[in-house]
C-alpha positions in Angstrom: 64.1 2.5 137.2 67.6 1.6 138.0 69.5 4.2 140.0 72.3 4.2 137.4 69.8 5.6 134.9 68.1 8.1 137.2 69.3 11.6 136.4 68.1 13.0 139.8 70.0 10.3 141.7 73.2 10.7 139.7 73.1 14.5 140.1 72.5 14.2 143.8 75.3 11.7 144.1 77.7 14.1 142.4 77.3 16.4 145.5 79.0 13.7 147.5 81.5 12.1 145.2 83.6 13.7 142.5 83.7 10.8 139.9 80.2 9.4 140.2 79.7 9.6 136.5 81.7 6.4 136.3 78.7 4.5 137.6 76.0 6.2 135.5 74.2 4.5 132.7 75.4 4.8 129.1 72.3 7.0 128.4 73.3 9.5 131.2 77.0 9.4 130.1 75.7 10.6 126.7 73.6 13.5 128.2 75.2 16.9 127.8 73.7 18.5 130.8 74.8 15.6 133.1 78.3 15.8 131.6 78.5 19.5 132.2 77.3 19.1 135.8 79.9 16.4 136.3 82.7 18.7 135.0 81.6 21.4 137.4 82.4 18.9 140.1 85.6 17.4 138.5 86.8 17.7 135.0 88.3 14.2 135.1 84.7 13.0 134.6 85.5 13.6 130.9 87.0 10.1 130.9 83.5 8.6 131.7 81.3 10.3 129.2 80.3 8.8 125.8 82.6 8.8 122.8 80.2 11.1 121.1 80.6 13.8 123.8 84.3 13.3 124.0 84.4 14.3 120.4 82.3 17.5 121.0 84.7 20.5 121.3 82.3 22.6 123.5 81.9 19.7 125.9 85.6 19.0 126.1 86.4 22.6 126.5 84.2 22.7 129.7 86.3 19.9 131.2 89.6 21.2 130.0 88.9 24.7 131.5 88.8 23.0 134.9 92.2 21.4 134.3 94.1 21.3 131.0 95.4 17.8 131.7 91.8 16.5 131.1 92.5 16.9 127.4 94.0 13.4 127.5 90.4 12.1 127.8 89.1 13.8 124.7 88.8 12.1 121.3 91.8 11.8 119.1 90.4 14.3 116.7 90.0 16.9 119.5 93.5 16.2 120.8 94.9 16.6 117.3 93.1 19.9 116.8 94.5 21.2 120.1 98.1 20.6 118.9 
């Protein structure tokens, strides 16, 4: 298994680097629990998650609660709803 696709490796790496999700596999970028863990570390990780998750209001809210400026990484639909 490649490390980019190993959830344990990615979660452990998050303890040492804020924006590690950038290097995760597409599968892990589409995993809600991985995304939420990444937001706990740094809400800017929203820019690295899948398009599907960037269009999920609950997921986006978790990132935006860390820092409102992270809304810029949400889907267009979510940004439009926020205005």
